[in-house]
FIKOL-382972 format. One line per field, with one value per residue (C-alpha): residue number from 0; x, y, z; residue in one letter. Coordinates in Angstrom, 1 decimal. Each point is the difference from the previous one (the first is absolute). Layout:
N
i <- [NUM / ...]
u <- [X / ...]
v <- [Y / ...]
w <- [Z / ...]
aa <- [A / ...]
***
This chain:
244
i <- [0 / 1 / 2 / 3 / 4 / 5 / 6 / 7 / 8 / 9 / 10 / 11 / 12 / 13 / 14 / 15 / 16 / 17 / 18 / 19 / 20 / 21 / 22 / 23 / 24 / 25 / 26 / 27 / 28 / 29 / 30 / 31 / 32 / 33 / 34 / 35 / 36 / 37 / 38 / 39 / 40 / 41 / 42 / 43 / 44 / 45 / 46 / 47 / 48 / 49 / 50 / 51 / 52 / 53 / 54 / 55 / 56 / 57 / 58 / 59 / 60 / 61 / 62 / 63 / 64 / 65 / 66 / 67 / 68 / 69 / 70 / 71 / 72 / 73 / 74 / 75 / 76 / 77 / 78 / 79 / 80 / 81 / 82 / 83 / 84 / 85 / 86 / 87 / 88 / 89 / 90 / 91 / 92 / 93 / 94 / 95 / 96 / 97 / 98 / 99 / 100 / 101 / 102 / 103 / 104 / 105 / 106 / 107 / 108 / 109 / 110 / 111 / 112 / 113 / 114 / 115 / 116 / 117 / 118 / 119 / 120 / 121 / 122 / 123 / 124 / 125 / 126 / 127 / 128 / 129 / 130 / 131 / 132 / 133 / 134 / 135 / 136 / 137 / 138 / 139 / 140 / 141 / 142 / 143 / 144 / 145 / 146 / 147 / 148 / 149 / 150 / 151 / 152 / 153 / 154 / 155 / 156 / 157 / 158 / 159 / 160 / 161 / 162 / 163 / 164 / 165 / 166 / 167 / 168 / 169 / 170 / 171 / 172 / 173 / 174 / 175 / 176 / 177 / 178 / 179 / 180 / 181 / 182 / 183 / 184 / 185 / 186 / 187 / 188 / 189 / 190 / 191 / 192 / 193 / 194 / 195 / 196 / 197 / 198 / 199 / 200 / 201 / 202 / 203 / 204 / 205 / 206 / 207 / 208 / 209 / 210 / 211 / 212 / 213 / 214 / 215 / 216 / 217 / 218 / 219 / 220 / 221 / 222 / 223 / 224 / 225 / 226 / 227 / 228 / 229 / 230 / 231 / 232 / 233 / 234 / 235 / 236 / 237 / 238 / 239 / 240 / 241 / 242 / 243]
u <- [3.2 / -2.5 / 0.8 / -2.7 / 0.5 / -2.7 / 0.2 / 0.2 / 1.8 / -1.5 / -3.5 / -3.0 / -2.4 / -2.9 / -0.7 / 2.8 / 2.0 / 1.5 / 2.8 / 3.7 / 1.1 / 2.1 / -2.8 / -2.3 / 2.6 / 0.7 / -3.7 / -0.3 / 3.4 / 1.1 / 3.8 / 0.7 / -2.2 / 0.6 / -1.5 / -0.8 / -0.3 / -3.7 / 1.1 / 1.8 / -3.0 / -2.7 / 1.6 / 3.7 / 2.2 / 3.3 / -0.6 / -1.5 / 2.8 / 2.6 / -1.9 / -0.2 / 3.7 / 0.8 / -2.2 / 1.5 / 3.6 / -0.7 / -2.9 / 0.5 / 0.9 / -3.5 / -1.3 / 0.9 / -1.2 / -1.6 / 1.0 / -3.4 / 0.0 / -2.3 / -0.3 / -0.5 / 3.1 / 2.5 / 3.1 / -0.5 / -0.9 / 3.2 / 2.1 / -1.6 / 0.5 / 3.6 / 0.6 / -1.9 / 0.2 / 3.8 / -0.5 / -1.6 / -2.7 / -2.2 / -0.7 / -2.7 / -2.4 / -3.6 / -2.4 / -3.6 / -2.0 / -2.9 / 1.9 / 2.3 / -2.7 / 1.9 / -2.1 / 1.8 / -0.7 / 1.4 / 3.2 / 1.4 / -0.4 / 1.8 / 2.9 / 0.2 / 0.0 / 2.6 / 2.3 / -0.5 / 0.8 / 3.2 / 0.9 / -0.9 / -2.3 / -3.2 / -3.1 / -3.2 / -2.8 / -3.5 / -2.5 / -3.8 / -2.4 / 1.1 / 3.0 / 2.1 / -0.4 / 1.7 / 2.8 / 0.4 / 0.3 / 2.9 / 1.6 / -0.1 / 1.2 / 2.8 / 2.9 / 1.2 / -2.9 / -1.0 / -3.3 / -2.3 / -3.7 / -1.0 / -3.3 / 0.1 / -2.7 / -2.1 / -3.5 / 1.6 / 1.9 / -1.1 / 1.7 / 3.1 / 0.0 / 0.1 / 2.6 / 2.3 / -0.4 / 1.1 / 3.3 / 2.1 / 1.6 / -3.3 / -0.7 / -3.2 / -0.6 / -3.4 / -0.4 / -3.5 / -2.5 / -2.5 / 0.4 / -2.1 / -0.7 / 1.8 / 2.2 / 3.3 / -1.0 / -0.5 / 3.4 / 1.7 / -1.5 / 0.8 / 3.3 / 3.5 / 0.8 / 3.4 / -1.9 / -1.8 / 1.1 / -1.3 / -1.2 / -2.1 / -0.3 / 0.9 / -0.1 / -3.1 / -1.6 / 0.3 / 2.1 / -2.7 / -1.9 / 2.8 / 0.9 / -3.7 / -0.3 / 3.1 / -1.0 / -3.4 / 1.5 / 2.3 / 2.9 / 2.1 / 3.3 / 2.2 / -2.3 / -0.4 / 3.8 / 0.3 / -2.7 / 1.3 / 3.6 / 1.8 / -1.4 / 0.6 / 3.6 / 0.7 / -1.8 / 1.7 / 3.3 / -0.3 / 3.2 / -0.4 / -3.7 / -0.2 / -2.4 / -0.3]
v <- [-17.3 / 0.7 / 1.6 / -0.1 / 2.9 / -1.0 / -3.5 / -1.7 / -2.9 / -2.0 / -1.2 / 2.3 / -0.1 / 0.0 / -1.6 / 0.2 / -2.2 / -3.0 / -0.2 / 0.8 / 3.2 / -1.6 / -2.4 / 3.0 / 1.9 / -2.9 / -0.4 / 3.6 / 0.5 / 2.5 / 0.2 / 2.2 / 0.7 / 2.5 / -1.4 / 1.2 / -2.3 / -0.6 / -0.3 / 3.4 / 1.7 / -1.3 / -0.7 / 0.4 / 2.0 / -0.8 / -3.8 / -0.1 / 2.0 / -2.3 / -3.1 / 1.3 / 0.8 / -3.5 / -1.4 / 2.2 / -1.1 / -3.3 / 0.9 / 0.5 / 3.4 / 0.3 / 0.9 / 3.3 / 1.6 / 3.1 / 1.1 / 0.5 / 3.4 / 0.7 / 3.8 / -0.1 / -2.0 / 1.9 / -0.8 / -3.7 / 0.7 / 2.0 / -2.8 / -2.6 / 2.3 / 0.6 / -3.7 / -1.5 / 2.4 / -0.4 / -3.8 / 0.9 / -2.6 / 2.8 / 2.8 / 2.1 / 0.6 / -1.0 / 2.0 / -1.2 / 2.9 / -1.9 / -2.8 / 2.6 / 2.5 / 2.7 / 1.8 / 1.4 / 3.5 / -0.7 / 1.6 / -3.5 / -0.8 / 3.2 / -0.8 / -3.4 / 1.3 / 2.7 / -2.8 / -2.1 / 3.0 / 0.6 / -3.7 / 0.2 / -2.9 / -0.4 / -0.8 / -1.9 / 1.6 / -1.4 / 2.4 / 0.0 / 2.5 / 3.6 / -0.9 / -0.1 / 3.8 / 0.3 / -2.2 / 2.4 / 3.0 / -1.8 / -0.7 / 3.6 / 1.3 / -2.5 / 0.3 / -3.3 / -2.0 / -2.9 / -1.7 / -2.6 / 0.4 / -3.6 / -0.9 / 3.4 / 1.1 / -3.1 / 1.5 / 3.5 / -0.4 / 3.4 / 1.5 / -2.1 / 1.6 / 3.4 / -1.1 / -1.3 / 3.1 / 2.1 / -1.7 / -2.0 / -1.9 / -1.7 / -3.3 / -2.0 / -3.8 / -1.4 / -3.1 / -0.2 / -2.8 / 1.9 / 0.4 / 3.0 / 0.5 / 2.9 / 0.7 / -0.8 / 1.5 / 3.4 / -0.3 / -0.8 / 3.0 / 2.5 / -1.1 / 0.1 / -3.6 / 0.4 / 0.1 / -3.3 / -3.3 / -3.5 / -1.3 / -3.0 / -0.2 / -3.7 / -2.2 / 1.7 / 0.5 / -2.2 / 1.8 / -0.8 / 3.1 / 2.4 / -1.7 / 0.0 / 3.7 / 0.8 / -2.3 / 1.6 / 3.5 / -0.9 / 2.3 / 0.8 / -2.0 / 2.7 / 0.6 / -3.7 / -0.5 / 2.9 / -1.4 / -3.6 / 0.7 / 3.0 / 2.6 / -2.3 / -0.8 / 3.8 / 0.8 / -2.8 / 0.1 / -3.7 / -1.2 / -2.9 / 0.7 / 0.3 / -0.7 / -3.7]
w <- [-29.6 / 2.9 / 3.3 / 2.7 / 2.4 / 2.5 / 1.4 / 3.4 / 1.6 / 2.8 / 1.0 / 0.5 / 2.9 / -2.5 / -3.4 / -2.5 / -2.3 / 1.7 / -2.6 / 0.2 / -1.6 / -2.7 / -1.0 / -0.4 / -1.9 / -2.4 / -0.6 / -1.3 / -1.5 / 2.7 / -0.1 / 3.1 / 3.0 / 2.8 / 3.1 / 3.5 / 3.0 / 1.0 / 3.6 / -0.2 / -1.7 / 2.3 / 3.3 / 0.8 / -2.4 / 1.8 / 0.1 / -3.5 / -1.6 / 1.5 / -1.0 / -3.6 / 0.0 / 1.2 / -2.8 / -2.7 / 0.8 / -1.7 / -2.3 / -3.7 / -1.2 / -1.6 / 3.5 / 1.5 / 3.2 / 1.5 / 3.5 / 1.7 / 1.8 / 2.9 / 0.2 / 3.7 / 0.6 / -2.1 / 2.1 / -0.7 / -3.6 / -0.6 / 1.6 / -2.4 / -3.0 / 0.7 / 0.6 / -2.9 / -2.8 / -0.5 / -0.5 / -3.4 / 0.6 / 1.3 / -2.5 / 1.7 / 2.9 / 0.5 / 2.2 / 0.7 / 1.4 / 1.5 / 1.9 / 1.5 / 0.9 / -2.0 / -2.6 / -2.9 / 1.2 / 3.5 / 1.4 / 0.6 / -3.7 / -1.0 / 2.3 / -1.5 / -3.5 / 0.9 / 1.2 / -3.1 / -2.2 / 1.9 / -0.5 / -3.7 / 0.5 / -2.1 / 2.0 / -0.8 / 2.0 / 0.5 / -1.4 / -0.1 / -1.4 / 0.5 / 2.1 / -3.1 / -0.2 / 3.4 / -1.3 / -2.9 / 2.3 / 1.8 / -3.3 / -1.1 / 3.4 / 0.6 / -2.5 / -1.5 / 1.4 / -2.3 / 0.9 / -1.4 / 0.7 / 0.8 / -1.7 / -1.6 / 2.4 / -0.6 / -0.8 / 0.1 / -3.2 / -1.2 / 3.0 / -0.9 / -3.5 / 1.6 / 2.4 / -2.7 / -2.1 / 2.9 / 0.7 / -2.5 / 2.9 / 0.9 / -1.7 / -0.3 / 0.1 / -0.7 / 2.4 / 1.5 / 0.5 / -2.1 / -3.8 / -0.7 / -3.7 / -1.5 / 3.1 / -1.6 / -3.3 / 1.7 / 1.7 / -3.3 / -1.7 / 2.8 / 1.6 / -1.4 / -0.9 / 1.8 / 3.3 / -0.4 / 1.5 / 0.3 / 3.4 / 0.7 / 3.9 / -0.2 / 1.9 / 1.6 / -3.4 / -3.1 / -2.6 / -2.6 / 1.3 / -1.0 / -3.2 / -1.0 / 0.7 / -2.0 / -2.9 / -0.2 / -0.1 / -3.0 / 0.6 / -3.1 / -0.2 / 1.4 / 3.0 / 0.5 / 0.2 / 2.5 / 2.2 / -0.2 / 1.0 / -1.3 / 2.5 / 2.9 / -1.1 / 0.0 / 3.2 / 2.0 / -1.9 / -0.8 / -1.6 / -2.4 / -0.7 / -3.8 / -2.8 / -0.9]
aa <- [X / X / X / X / X / X / X / X / X / X / X / X / X / X / X / X / X / X / X / X / X / X / X / X / X / X / X / X / X / X / X / X / X / X / X / X / X / X / X / X / X / X / X / X / X / X / X / X / X / X / X / X / X / X / X / X / X / X / X / X / X / X / X / X / X / X / X / X / X / X / X / X / X / X / X / X / X / X / X / X / X / X / X / X / X / X / X / X / X / X / X / X / X / X / X / X / X / X / X / X / X / X / X / X / X / X / X / X / X / X / X / X / X / X / X / X / X / X / X / X / X / X / X / X / X / X / X / X / X / X / X / X / X / X / X / X / X / X / X / X / X / X / X / X / X / X / X / X / X / X / X / X / X / X / X / X / X / X / X / X / X / X / X / X / X / X / X / X / X / X / X / X / X / X / X / X / X / X / X / X / X / X / X / X / X / X / X / X / X / X / X / X / X / X / X / X / X / X / X / X / X / X / X / X / X / X / X / X / X / X / X / X / X / X / X / X / X / X / X / X / X / X / X / X / X / X / X / X / X / X / X / X / X / X / X / X / X / X / X / X / X / X / X / X]
***
């Protein structure tokens, strides 16, 4: 069983895979993918969230959704969360700090994360370099907040290690277009395996990148299972996701 917690639905405005989600998933044996709308992330969260909701109504259960949250448009975000989360086809929120002009340490981001904690909604947050430490501070200060550090800080993976060690409600996923030697090995040594997830950034990035990084790091069988699906099933309360 494999659950991909960082995937996308819809075309990108720059180079990416031109392949449907299910085709990519079948190619790599991914059983479940949680996707955000590319339109919602990069351009119009309201229109993109609704388009994804319309798509998911007839899509296989293997595809689940993130409600994209714009920290500077919280009224609209809250409406979407309250409408789409109860459908059970959406299981979390996605926040991209760069496209929304909302750095992790900004007041707008804090307000967004406070709202998500109140709604008991896990959030995948784009992190890069030391910004993952700002996310950790929010995690410590906001009771009940559960966050995934997207890309686990990219080149700032050592910051991500410190962040994860400071809050057990902060999770790491390794998707990145660069496969730095030893990056995942360090994370496996230093971070509780219950805080590690599998993310690929498909369909922007080919999942081969993430799978290669994990294969090279050679996690033990228990850790590999936790990364592949068990931690995601617990975090997102995915019913029906079991070993096999």
